[in-house]
N, C-alpha and C positions, 0 to 999 in steps of 0.2 A: 124260456128264452134267455132269462138272466143267467141261468146256470151255463148255458151254451157260451155266452159272452165271457163269463168268468173262466170257463175251461179254455177258451181260445186265448185269452190274455195270459193265463197261466202257462200254456204251451209256448207262446211267444217268449215269455220270460225264461222258461226252462231251456229253450233252444238258443236264445241269444246270450245267456250268461257265460257259458264256458269260453267262447272265443273273445268276448269282451273283457272278461276277467283276466285271461291270459295276456291280452294286449295291454291292459292297464298295468299288470305286474311288470311286464317287460318295459313299458314306457317309464315306469317309476324307477326301475333299476338303471336304465340308460340315462335318465335325467340325473340321477345321483352320480353316475360315472362322469357325465359331462360337467356337472358342477364341481366335482373333485379335481378333474384334470383340466378344466377350462377349454375343452375341445368342443367347439360349437358348430360341428358339421351336421347339416340337416339330414344327410343320408345315413348318418350314424344312428339316428333315432328311427328312421323309417324302415330300414332293411331288417333289423332284428324283430320288430313288431310284425312285419309282413311274413317273415319266416315262421314265427311262433303261431300266429293266427292260422296260417296255412297248415301247419302241422296239427293243430287242434282240430281244424275242420277235416283233415284227412283221417285222423284217429277217431273222431266222434261223428263223422258224416253219416255212417250207416245207422247209428243209433238215432241221430236227428231225423233222418229220412224215415226210419221206422215209426218214430213218434208222430210225424206228420201224416204218414200213411194210416196209422191207427185212428188218428183224429178224423181224417177224411172218410175212412170206412165207417166210423161211428156216425158221422153226419149223413152219409148216404143211406145207411141202414135205418136210421131213426128219423129220416126226413118226414114221413107221414105224421109222426107224433109231434114234430116241431111245428107243423102247420095248424095244429089245433089250438 
């Protein structure tokens, strides 16, 4: 049961990192740009992050869904062994 929890947490980490890392990188770049130019427009920080995270999800969505489907398939096929 501990291995199942570890695998589930690892899967969550594996799926969450790409969009979060892309959003963090864009947020850092936009904040540097805003600090250098002193343009403090809130939409300037939101729109690029939204676009980049959407692109990452569009590019990696099939892979993420495949990982989730594989984990669900493993759970359903090994369910009797998990009850022991």
